[in-house]
C-alpha positions in Angstrom: 0.0 0.0 0.0 2.6 2.6 1.1 6.1 2.5 2.6 7.2 3.8 5.9 8.1 7.2 4.6 4.7 7.3 3.0 3.1 6.5 6.4 5.0 9.2 8.0 4.0 11.8 5.4 0.3 10.7 5.6 0.4 10.9 9.4 2.0 14.3 9.2 -0.6 15.5 6.7 -3.5 14.3 8.8 -2.0 16.1 11.8 -1.6 19.3 9.9 -5.2 19.2 8.8 -6.4 18.5 12.3 -7.4 14.9 11.7 -5.5 13.7 14.8 -7.4 10.4 15.1 -6.1 9.3 11.7 -2.7 10.9 12.4 -2.3 8.8 15.5 -3.1 5.6 13.6 -0.2 6.2 11.3 2.2 7.2 14.0 1.2 4.3 16.2 2.0 2.0 13.2 5.4 3.6 12.9 6.2 3.4 16.6 5.3 -0.3 16.6 7.5 -0.9 13.6 10.3 1.3 14.8 10.2 1.5 18.6 13.7 3.0 18.7 12.8 6.1 16.6 12.6 9.1 19.0 11.1 11.3 16.3 8.0 9.0 15.9 7.6 8.9 19.7 7.7 12.7 20.0 5.2 13.1 17.1 2.8 10.6 18.7 3.2 12.3 22.1 2.1 15.6 20.6 -0.8 14.1 18.9 -1.9 12.2 22.0 -1.7 15.4 24.0 -4.1 17.2 21.6 -6.7 14.4 21.7 -6.6 14.1 25.5 -4.6 10.9 25.8 -2.3 12.6 28.3 -0.8 9.6 30.1 0.1 8.0 26.7 1.6 11.4 25.6 3.8 11.4 28.7 4.9 7.8 28.1 5.9 8.5 24.5 7.7 11.7 25.5 9.6 9.8 28.2 10.6 7.1 25.7 11.8 9.7 23.2 14.2 11.1 25.8 15.4 7.6 26.7 16.2 7.1 23.0 17.7 10.6 22.4 18.8 12.4 25.5 19.3 15.6 23.5 15.5 15.9 23.6 15.4 16.4 27.3 14.8 20.2 27.3 12.2 19.9 24.6 10.4 17.2 26.5 10.6 19.0 29.8 8.8 21.9 28.1 6.3 19.5 26.7 5.6 18.2 30.3 4.9 21.8 31.3 2.5 22.2 28.4 0.7 19.0 29.5 0.0 20.6 32.9 -2.3 23.0 31.0 -4.4 20.2 29.5 
């Protein structure tokens, strides 16, 4: 049907148009296939935050930092943002 890059682009397009339910489906697929990809975890965390899946957003943000410690400051800011949800 489509490759991994296609899945990422489709997920990104859904997110940009506000269709976060479909965006989450594509990123969940990518995270399952590539659990070591911090970028996919951060994207999914942001989507989950917007659709009210806060605990799952935290989990994916936490995993992103485990995979890429350079994301710590960005994720710390994200945690602060989650407090407003």
